[in-house]
VOTIVEX-174117 format. One line per 10 residues: number of its first residue (from 1); their letters; for each residue x, y, z of C-alpha. Coordinates in steps of 0.02 Angstrom, whole numbers. Layout:
N
NUM) a) X Y Z | ...
***
This chain:
824
1) mhlypadaaa) 8565 8898 958 | 8522 8956 782 | 8567 8839 638 | 8591 8896 458 | 8536 8833 336 | 8381 8740 395 | 8457 8570 353 | 8626 8609 434 | 8608 8469 562 | 8569 8341 427
11) rlgfdvlrar) 8719 8398 324 | 8830 8360 475 | 8751 8187 496 | 8653 8228 654 | 8497 8147 579 | 8586 7978 596 | 8604 8008 783 | 8421 8060 796 | 8366 7900 710 | 8469 7796 831
21) ldgyaqselg) 8397 7891 980 | 8221 7861 916 | 8256 7675 907 | 8322 7672 1086 | 8167 7754 1161 | 8052 7630 1249 | 7891 7729 1223 | 7805 7852 1110 | 7812 7973 1256 | 8002 7967 1254
31) rvvladlaps) 8008 7983 1065 | 7904 8142 1073 | 8029 8218 1197 | 8174 8170 1084 | 8087 8241 931 | 8067 8407 1023 | 8251 8406 1076 | 8334 8563 1006 | 8510 8636 1022 | 8533 8769 1155
41) sdrdwvagel) 8662 8899 1204 | 8595 8912 1382 | 8735 8854 1497 | 8622 8796 1639 | 8514 8692 1522 | 8661 8613 1428 | 8758 8576 1589 | 8604 8501 1672 | 8564 8390 1524 | 8744 8329 1510
51) trvgqmqdll) 8746 8289 1696 | 8585 8189 1688 | 8638 8094 1532 | 8808 8060 1611 | 8724 7986 1765 | 8613 7882 1652 | 8770 7817 1565 | 8838 7755 1731 | 8671 7681 1781 | 8650 7586 1617
61) gfddplpmag) 8831 7530 1616 | 8856 7471 1794 | 8692 7459 1890 | 8544 7340 1892 | 8431 7348 1739 | 8323 7504 1733 | 8137 7456 1744 | 8094 7562 1593 | 7961 7450 1513 | 7862 7531 1374
71) vadlrpllkr) 7723 7642 1441 | 7577 7686 1327 | 7532 7868 1297 | 7384 7881 1416 | 7349 8065 1382 | 7208 8029 1256 | 7134 7905 1381 | 7142 8032 1521 | 7042 8152 1413 | 6909 8020 1379
81) vapkgavvda) 6886 7979 1563 | 6870 8163 1611 | 6679 8179 1586 | 6577 8117 1733 | 6491 7951 1695 | 6616 7906 1557 | 6658 7722 1536 | 6815 7648 1455 | 6841 7466 1410 | 6950 7335 1492
91) edlslalnal) 7090 7355 1365 | 7109 7540 1410 | 7111 7497 1595 | 7245 7364 1561 | 7355 7495 1476 | 7333 7609 1627 | 7376 7465 1745 | 7537 7423 1652 | 7587 7606 1656 | 7553 7620 1843
101) vtlrrlhgyl) 7660 7466 1879 | 7807 7533 1778 | 7794 7708 1853 | 7794 7638 2030 | 7945 7525 1996 | 8042 7665 1911 | 8007 7783 2054 | 8064 7654 2183 | 8219 7608 2083 | 8285 7787 2074
111) karkskypdl) 8231 7829 2251 | 8340 7687 2315 | 8486 7760 2216 | 8456 7945 2238 | 8627 7971 2317 | 8711 7894 2164 | 8603 7980 2032 | 8535 8137 2117 | 8492 8229 1957 | 8394 8081 1887
121) wavaegivpq) 8304 8063 2053 | 8255 8246 2041 | 8161 8200 1881 | 8089 8039 1953 | 8019 8135 2101 | 7887 8198 1980 | 7814 8022 1975 | 7672 7998 2099 | 7647 7810 2132 | 7463 7760 2131
131) kelethlaki) 7467 7598 2229 | 7283 7602 2276 | 7226 7631 2096 | 7349 7499 2036 | 7280 7371 2160 | 7101 7412 2110 | 7135 7391 1923 | 7237 7232 1951 | 7080 7151 2027 | 6978 7196 1873
141) vdergqlrdd) 7086 7169 1718 | 7228 7053 1671 | 7388 7088 1572 | 7302 7035 1409 | 7175 7174 1422 | 7032 7058 1472 | 6909 7082 1614 | 6939 6956 1752 | 6797 6833 1786 | 6819 6869 1972
151) asaelqkltr) 6815 7058 1953 | 6667 7053 2073 | 6574 6921 2171 | 6416 6952 2068 | 6510 6935 1904 | 6589 6774 1963 | 6417 6704 2015 | 6336 6753 1850 | 6480 6677 1752 | 6462 6511 1844
161) qinarseqlr) 6272 6511 1815 | 6293 6548 1630 | 6418 6407 1612 | 6303 6283 1701 | 6146 6331 1602 | 6245 6334 1440 | 6302 6156 1472 | 6122 6101 1506 | 6065 6191 1349 | 6197 6107 1243
171) nsvlkalrda) 6148 5934 1307 | 5964 5969 1271 | 5999 6031 1095 | 6115 5883 1059 | 5978 5762 1113 | 5852 5847 997 | 5978 5839 854 | 6013 5653 882 | 5824 5616 879 | 5804 5714 716
181) vakgyatedq) 5951 5622 637 | 5880 5454 692 | 5714 5496 606 | 5800 5559 448 | 5749 5739 475 | 5928 5802 491 | 6101 5752 432 | 6250 5722 549 | 6300 5897 605 | 6326 6005 758
191) ptlrggravi) 6210 6128 844 | 6243 6311 804 | 6186 6484 856 | 6064 6596 768 | 6018 6763 846 | 6109 6712 1004 | 6002 6556 1027 | 6052 6373 1010 | 5972 6288 856 | 5989 6127 754
201) pvraeakrkv) 6000 6111 564 | 5847 6018 489 | 5804 5975 308 | 5679 6100 238 | 5552 5964 191 | 5549 5899 371 | 5536 6065 462 | 5353 6034 514 | 5399 5865 589 | 5518 5940 720
211) qgfvhdvsss) 5439 6036 863 | 5518 6207 888 | 5540 6379 813 | 5624 6418 646 | 5757 6553 666 | 5846 6550 498 | 5859 6467 326 | 6019 6424 232 | 6064 6519 73 | 6018 6365 -32
221) gqtvyiepaa) 5849 6349 53 | 5879 6165 87 | 5913 6183 274 | 5816 6271 410 | 5880 6309 585 | 5756 6263 721 | 5762 6299 907 | 5696 6139 987 | 5544 6166 1099 | 5632 6073 1240
231) aldlnnevre) 5773 6203 1238 | 5664 6357 1238 | 5664 6391 1425 | 5851 6356 1442 | 5888 6474 1297 | 5784 6610 1379 | 5873 6584 1545 | 6046 6594 1467 | 5999 6755 1376 | 5937 6833 1538
241) leaarrreie) 6094 6783 1631 | 6204 6856 1494 | 6109 7020 1501 | 6135 7026 1688 | 6320 6991 1663 | 6335 7135 1538 | 6254 7252 1662 | 6376 7197 1797 | 6526 7221 1680 | 6467 7397 1637
251) rilreatahl) 6450 7437 1822 | 6626 7373 1857 | 6701 7471 1713 | 6609 7630 1761 | 6672 7615 1940 | 6851 7584 1881 | 6840 7732 1761 | 6785 7842 1905 | 6939 7785 2005 | 7050 7827 1857
261) rsrrqdlaps) 6965 7996 1836 | 6997 8040 2018 | 7185 8016 1995 | 7209 8090 1822 | 7285 8251 1891 | 7429 8151 1968 | 7451 8039 1817 | 7489 8180 1695 | 7651 8240 1781 | 7702 8060 1812
271) ldayaqlday) 7691 8026 1626 | 7792 8183 1590 | 7929 8126 1711 | 7930 7952 1632 | 7946 8029 1459 | 8097 8131 1514 | 8180 7979 1593 | 8147 7875 1437 | 8231 8010 1332 | 8380 8017 1452
281) aargrlandl) 8395 7827 1443 | 8397 7834 1252 | 8534 7966 1256 | 8630 7866 1385 | 8624 7709 1276 | 8686 7807 1126 | 8826 7885 1228 | 8883 7714 1291 | 8879 7646 1113 | 8993 7788 1059
291) galvpalndd) 9109 7775 1210 | 9063 7957 1244 | 9099 8065 1396 | 9032 8227 1467 | 9151 8365 1410 | 9195 8527 1497 | 9100 8684 1449 | 9178 8856 1433 | 9122 9035 1408 | 9281 9088 1317
301) ghlrivrgrn) 9223 9030 1147 | 9367 8909 1124 | 9345 8732 1061 | 9469 8599 1116 | 9445 8421 1051 | 9554 8281 1120 | 9546 8121 1017 | 9374 8162 949 | 9291 8025 845 | 9155 8056 716
311) pvlllhfqrl) 8997 7979 793 | 8917 7947 624 | 9067 7845 568 | 9071 7753 734 | 8889 7697 713 | 8919 7653 530 | 9069 7543 570 | 8975 7461 715 | 8830 7419 600 | 8945 7346 467
321) akeqdaeprq) 9038 7244 598 | 8874 7173 663 | 8819 7125 488 | 8987 7044 451 | 9008 6969 626 | 9178 7054 643 | 9265 7183 750 | 9216 7362 704 | 9341 7465 607 | 9427 7598 711
331) vvpidlnlgd) 9387 7781 680 | 9543 7890 668 | 9529 8022 806 | 9559 8207 784 | 9647 8329 901 | 9603 8511 870 | 9609 8678 961 | 9509 8825 897 | 9523 8989 992 | 9606 8904 1141
341) pldedeayht) 9660 9043 1260 | 9793 8940 1350 | 9929 9009 1237 | 9883 9179 1165 | 10037 9181 1053 | 9985 9023 963 | 9797 9033 982 | 9696 9040 821 | 9510 9042 784 | 9517 9022 595
351) lvitgpnagg) 9579 8858 522 | 9615 8823 338 | 9625 8637 298 | 9709 8589 134 | 9762 8428 52 | 9714 8302 -83 | 9539 8244 -123 | 9472 8097 -21 | 9597 8136 115 | 9468 8168 249
361) ksvamktvgv) 9461 8360 253 | 9272 8367 248 | 9255 8225 374 | 9369 8315 496 | 9268 8475 479 | 9103 8381 497 | 9171 8296 653 | 9199 8465 735 | 9025 8523 685 | 8929 8368 740
371) lalmvahglp) 9022 8360 907 | 8979 8542 943 | 8799 8506 894 | 8792 8354 1009 | 8849 8460 1157 | 8716 8591 1117 | 8585 8450 1124 | 8649 8392 1294 | 8733 8237 1223 | 8902 8173 1285
381) vpcdagssfp) 9031 8165 1146 | 9155 8030 1090 | 9310 8124 1146 | 9441 8099 1280 | 9456 8193 1443 | 9522 8370 1422 | 9399 8413 1284 | 9308 8578 1308 | 9165 8653 1207 | 9096 8830 1198
391) lldrlyvdig) 8914 8877 1212 | 8879 8933 1033 | 8743 9053 980 | 8751 9009 796 | 8812 8867 686 | 8833 8899 500 | 8863 8755 380 | 8909 8774 196 | 8942 8594 148 | 8893 8506 -12
401) dqqsmeedls) 8790 8564 -160 | 8645 8668 -94 | 8585 8720 -266 | 8402 8773 -263 | 8306 8711 -414 | 8156 8818 -368 | 8259 8978 -369 | 8369 8914 -513 | 8528 8959 -419 | 8695 8891 -475
411) tftshltnir) 8808 8800 -352 | 8922 8950 -339 | 8775 9069 -313 | 8702 8958 -176 | 8871 8963 -87 | 8873 9152 -99 | 8698 9160 -26 | 8759 9063 125 | 8916 9170 138 | 8812 9328 135
421) tmlkdagprs) 8712 9268 285 | 8869 9216 379 | 8955 9383 354 | 8799 9474 409 | 8763 9381 572 | 8918 9283 629 | 9007 9336 789 | 9126 9273 924 | 9000 9141 982 | 8975 9073 805
431) lvlideagtg) 9051 8918 724 | 9066 8931 535 | 9105 8778 427 | 9143 8807 242 | 9183 8660 129 | 9287 8687 -29 | 9297 8876 -9 | 9317 8971 -172 | 9262 8832 -290 | 9133 8843 -427
441) tdpaeggala) 9209 8991 -521 | 9373 9053 -593 | 9514 8986 -479 | 9602 9153 -460 | 9444 9250 -425 | 9373 9111 -316 | 9531 9104 -210 | 9531 9293 -188 | 9347 9294 -141 | 9373 9151 -17
451) qavleglher) 9516 9245 66 | 9410 9402 80 | 9269 9301 160 | 9388 9220 285 | 9462 9390 327 | 9287 9458 359 | 9239 9312 471 | 9406 9322 561 | 9381 9507 598 | 9209 9467 671
461) gartiatthh) 9290 9341 790 | 9193 9192 722 | 9265 9018 748 | 9292 8965 568 | 9350 8806 482 | 9367 8804 292 | 9430 8668 175 | 9506 8719 9 | 9627 8678 -132 | 9679 8859 -161
471) gtlkafahnt) 9864 8887 -130 | 9834 9072 -94 | 9736 9023 62 | 9885 8923 126 | 9991 9080 117 | 9852 9183 195 | 9840 9062 343 | 10030 9062 364 | 10048 9252 363 | 9893 9305 462
481) pgvengsmqf) 9895 9305 653 | 9753 9204 726 | 9736 9101 566 | 9816 8929 554 | 9850 8800 419 | 9798 8621 442 | 9801 8465 336 | 9760 8281 331 | 9911 8166 332 | 9945 8077 168
491) dratlaptyr) 10066 7932 147 | 10174 7987 1 | 10246 7813 -21 | 10077 7732 -50 | 9979 7891 -96 | 9848 7834 28 | 9762 7946 155 | 9791 7913 340 | 9642 8023 393 | 9748 8098 533
501) fqagipgssy) 9731 8285 557 | 9885 8391 589 | 9881 8574 636 | 10011 8700 580 | 10054 8609 418 | 9975 8648 249 | 9931 8500 140 | 9991 8461 -35 | 9869 8411 -171 | 9987 8271 -229
511) afdiaarvgl) 9910 8296 -403 | 10070 8254 -499 | 10113 8106 -387 | 9939 8032 -406 | 9942 8061 -593 | 10107 7968 -605 | 10041 7826 -497 | 9889 7798 -609 | 10003 7788 -762 | 9995 7959 -843
521) dgdtigrara) 10148 7977 -955 | 10297 8078 -897 | 10291 8203 -1040 | 10115 8254 -996 | 10158 8271 -812 | 10314 8370 -855 | 10214 8486 -967 | 10089 8510 -825 | 10230 8557 -707 | 10294 8683 -832
531) lvgegkasle) 10122 8759 -856 | 10089 8778 -669 | 10260 8854 -647 | 10417 8788 -566 | 10386 8895 -412 | 10214 8821 -382 | 10274 8643 -417 | 10425 8666 -303 | 10311 8735 -167 | 10199 8582 -178
541) dliatfeara) 10352 8468 -172 | 10417 8566 -22 | 10251 8549 68 | 10246 8362 31 | 10425 8340 93 | 10390 8443 248 | 10235 8338 281 | 10335 8176 262 | 10468 8240 383 | 10334 8293 506
551) qeaesrveea) 10261 8119 499 | 10434 8044 526 | 10464 8161 674 | 10295 8115 748 | 10337 7931 729 | 10503 7959 819 | 10417 8055 958 | 10294 7912 980 | 10438 7789 985 | 10530 7896 1113
561) esrareaesv) 10374 7909 1219 | 10353 7721 1209 | 10533 7694 1266 | 10509 7820 1406 | 10355 7725 1464 | 10452 7562 1460 | 10595 7640 1558 | 10474 7710 1686 | 10392 7540 1702 | 10560 7456 1733
571) rkkyddlleq) 10607 7592 1858 | 10445 7564 1951 | 10472 7376 1947 | 10641 7394 2034 | 10570 7523 2153 | 10439 7394 2200 | 10573 7261 2225 | 10673 7382 2331 | 10520 7414 2439 | 10500 7225 2456
581) lrarkdeyra) 10679 7207 2514 | 10662 7351 2637 | 10503 7274 2705 | 10590 7105 2728 | 10737 7191 2811 | 10619 7276 2933 | 10534 7109 2968 | 10702 7025 3003 | 10757 7168 3115 | 10595 7161 3212
591) eaiaqadqiv) 10613 6973 3232 | 10791 6991 3295 | 10742 7126 3417 | 10599 7018 3481 | 10717 6870 3506 | 10847 6977 3594 | 10713 7051 3704 | 10654 6878 3752 | 10833 6825 3794 | 10857 6978 3904
601) keanariera) 10693 6945 3993 | 10744 6765 4028 | 10916 6821 4090 | 10842 6952 4206 | 10722 6824 4277 | 10864 6702 4310 | 10972 6836 4393 | 10828 6893 4505 | 10798 6713 4556 | 10986 6690 4593
611) vreikeaeae) 10991 6846 4701 | 10839 6786 4796 | 10918 6614 4824 | 11080 6695 4887 | 10984 6802 5011 | 10879 6655 5070 | 11035 6547 5093 | 11122 6688 5184 | 11264 6685 5059 | 11330 6511 5098
621) kettkevrad) 11485 6470 4997 | 11413 6318 4911 | 11253 6408 4863 | 11349 6559 4802 | 11460 6444 4698 | 11310 6360 4620 | 11226 6526 4582 | 11384 6595 4502 | 11397 6439 4396 | 11215 6461 4341
631) iaklkatvrk) 11245 6644 4297 | 11401 6597 4196 | 11302 6463 4108 | 11162 6588 4073 | 11287 6714 4002 | 11356 6580 3886 | 11179 6537 3831 | 11140 6721 3796 | 11301 6741 3695 | 11263 6583 3598
641) kqqqverrqr) 11086 6640 3556 | 11148 6812 3507 | 11275 6733 3389 | 11139 6623 3314 | 11028 6774 3283 | 11174 6871 3206 | 11220 6723 3091 | 11038 6703 3039 | 11024 6890 3003 | 11185 6887 2897
651) krnkrtqkqs) 11119 6739 2797 | 10954 6826 2767 | 11041 6986 2712 | 11149 6887 2590 | 10996 6796 2523 | 10902 6961 2505 | 11048 7040 2413 | 11058 6889 2300 | 10873 6902 2261 | 10883 7089 2224
661) appavagpiq) 11014 7063 2087 | 10959 6969 1931 | 11071 6817 1904 | 11190 6807 1757 | 11118 6731 1598 | 11219 6616 1486 | 11250 6659 1304 | 11332 6797 1203 | 11280 6978 1231 | 11174 7051 1091
671) egdqvridga) 11092 7219 1055 | 10937 7240 1163 | 11001 7127 1304 | 10994 7180 1486 | 11167 7193 1566 | 11258 7248 1725 | 11424 7340 1724 | 11559 7254 1827 | 11426 7137 1895 | 11346 7272 2004
681) gavgevlelg) 11241 7429 1996 | 11086 7464 1892 | 11031 7358 1745 | 11056 7439 1575 | 11008 7400 1395 | 11134 7369 1255 | 11093 7494 1117 | 11244 7462 1005 | 11371 7321 1009 | 11546 7330 938
691) drealvalga) 11694 7212 943 | 11766 7285 1103 | 11641 7416 1162 | 11454 7432 1183 | 11336 7580 1201 | 11231 7550 1357 | 11077 7649 1412 | 11057 7668 1600 | 10891 7758 1612 | 10914 7925 1524
701) lktrvktkrl) 11105 7907 1532 | 11202 7825 1389 | 11383 7769 1408 | 11512 7670 1310 | 11586 7522 1406 | 11709 7387 1362 | 11614 7226 1328 | 11721 7125 1448 | 11650 7229 1592 | 11471 7179 1550
711) tkvggpreqr) 11372 7037 1628 | 11216 6980 1536 | 11067 6967 1654 | 10922 6957 1530 | 10863 6965 1351 | 10770 7109 1267 | 10669 7209 1392 | 10490 7157 1422 | 10356 7221 1539 | 10382 7066 1648
721) veirapksdr) 10476 7027 1807 | 10551 6859 1855 | 10560 6806 2037 | 10633 6643 2101 | 10593 6573 2270 | 10749 6570 2383 | 10823 6398 2414 | 10770 6397 2596 | 10589 6424 2540 | 10590 6288 2407
731) tsssgigsdl) 10513 6157 2517 | 10348 6071 2491 | 10221 6046 2628 | 10284 5869 2645 | 10458 5933 2688 | 10536 5871 2525 | 10640 6006 2441 | 10600 6056 2261 | 10685 6173 2139 | 10540 6290 2101
741) pavhaqtrid) 10538 6363 1924 | 10542 6549 1896 | 10372 6633 1906 | 10340 6760 1767 | 10218 6900 1802 | 10172 7061 1715 | 10184 7219 1818 | 10074 7322 1700 | 9939 7284 1573 | 9862 7397 1439
751) lrgqrveeal) 9673 7374 1419 | 9632 7535 1327 | 9495 7513 1198 | 9436 7346 1269 | 9259 7306 1323 | 9224 7268 1505 | 9188 7084 1472 | 9358 7068 1385 | 9455 7169 1513 | 9402 7086 1675
761) pavdrlvdea) 9474 6911 1635 | 9638 6994 1585 | 9641 7087 1752 | 9614 6924 1846 | 9758 6841 1753 | 9871 6989 1793 | 9831 6981 1980 | 9845 6790 1989 | 10017 6789 1907 | 10077 6934 2015
771) laaglpsvev) 10021 6846 2174 | 10109 6688 2121 | 10268 6788 2090 | 10255 6879 2256 | 10239 7052 2180 | 10177 7189 2298 | 10076 7282 2167 | 10030 7292 1983 | 9961 7428 1869 | 9812 7424 1752
781) lhgkgtgalr) 9816 7550 1610 | 9636 7579 1554 | 9638 7759 1497 | 9521 7896 1554 | 9386 7900 1421 | 9210 7892 1492 | 9274 7812 1653 | 9162 7660 1623 | 9306 7538 1603 | 9398 7611 1755
791) iaiqrhlqqr) 9245 7596 1867 | 9208 7418 1812 | 9389 7361 1840 | 9403 7444 2011 | 9237 7372 2071 | 9289 7200 2011 | 9458 7211 2100 | 9380 7271 2263 | 9281 7109 2270 | 9440 7003 2273
801) rdvagvseaa) 9500 6956 2447 | 9680 6946 2389 | 9681 7129 2335 | 9734 7242 2479 | 9693 7407 2398 | 9646 7494 2236 | 9697 7674 2201 | 9725 7799 2063 | 9903 7823 2001 | 9997 7984 2037
811) wnqggagvtv) 9964 8125 1915 | 10135 8103 1833 | 10112 7914 1822 | 9949 7916 1724 | 9825 7986 1850 | 9645 7928 1825 | 9700 7829 1672 | 9797 7703 1778 | 9738 7598 1926 | 9869 7538 2052
821) velg) 9825 7370 2131 | 9903 7331 2300 | 9913 7144 2329 | 9886 7065 2500
***
């Protein structure tokens, strides 16, 4: 992808994301890969990068910690070991050892999970574990970069000998020093080293009285340092042993360097694979911080953003929240379609955003640009599912003052320079962002020039977004097919921006309203209205009024959707209860059938036995009489048991019916209460209440009913269900009856926007209450988003023994955004 001008990415805030990525990398190797990361329009590359980063998101969010310890850049070291006979020190070998350990662990980690993260494993396959080399180096150096004393048997022997002789030497020198002190030739002091040999400090005037060799004189000339004659042989022996030890160390290091040299060809690709994985991990951490997901890609050139959040603002608010130890401020999302082919009649690929200053026009435009740039870099974006991004060839950005002091260009001229390049090269796979189009010159001429530029870009098929204050561009967007108005919502009551984007509606500048709010006198404002012209002022008022009504309509739509969701929740609650009742009915029927079957079996057995007795007795009168009496008695028993079963079934049916209907609630009926009509049928909600009649909503149906026909069964509707244990079940384990209180349980919970650690305890409470209330199932609303919250909740629920099943809701009930929990 080509960017214009050179600092286009920085003007969109992408440098902030790069800085965060750099901080997330664990190694210089990873940082080099990230520094070389460039936007691309190659579909295979972008799709592959997004897939790998998406898998890394899941790994970092839900799997065991990735063993991605910092690995040093060993490439300079590998060059130094290349010549035959080269020797590197223990510190270099320690760096190589640490790298080998991390590479082996990383390779094993992803190999064990290759079915879960196949695309990451494809990268990790480039790592060649060097267990033999790792074992060899581990015997030679430690983690501090020091050569081990037991690196070889010879080194260990020499080290022990040096320590023993050094101890003897120290004792000999101390004895010589004590004798010199006793004779007044030396002051109280300690032996020291001069030229690698142990010596004692002696007064200069007494140097001829101490047998030994003078090695040094103090700077004052008052002290000489003498090697006692008695320590001469020990000093020589220690020096010889140390020389032998140095030779052995050099041999060990040369041998280890040769091992490293022999494997350098395998280490280079392993380091490259590690660097790529480190870069993917950095991008995965950033994506998880932003709550990002992998969007769809398209070749149609359209850009569809669903609840897109500006990533720069997200990071800024997160940083402020951390500094202030508070919850981060929410970023207002944007929904935007540009060139969407789903509806050709309403599709547009040029958008003109108008409205007051500080209303968020530039931020909205930058959000679109930085999200498109993230996708081109293979980065997931903070949007919701349904978002789709094109593969752009070019991205043009004309935002801010790009005045060139070297070329002495004015602000207006610098804008024209950018526009000239855009008009020359932009095409259908280009995204053009122009901030404050037509400013910097005469308003009339600037507006005309801006319209001509937008017409030219529109004819070339470029995807274009421009912000402006020019009213002529509002009319141009309204009258031109494929061009659309847009604005940022503004609360006229408070004259405060809401930062919410709305397509299809031009924005008012609110200049006169703001002037009045800050205290400008009415005469001045009236004169300004007269100067601008009543038509222009009326148009601005009309736009402001239209915008206010649009906001009111949107609010009502949201309220209606909320009520519809509540109604659907209640409908589902009663559907669940109905299923419960049907299940109990089936259980009772099965029990009755089993009892009847048992009775029939017993009766048949008795009859067969009676027949056998009659035959054996050769039908004697007395025996026949007795058998007939037994059969009559058996028939009576069967009838009695059948009657008992029938009575028990009727009682259960009555109890079930009683449970299915909410009991009447004492107190006067008020608006919002739940009621039944004539004590039966579905439960409705009182919308309006008069003296004699009430307006009741039964689902989507509304009806007026006389109040005397209504029975109150509950207060204002909540997302909760109340279940009381039937009287026959209210018995403790000790057999003492107790009037159990009603158990309240939610049937649905909304966890959207919550972190995993906040959501899981809430899910447990929901399930526990539902189990206590005997509910068959509950719903968890978590939204679609990145899927991280959904996966965490479902995994957590699957570990509970009291959860019978976890599934995704039907498409018309929330789909992947809702998890249905079946309780066992």
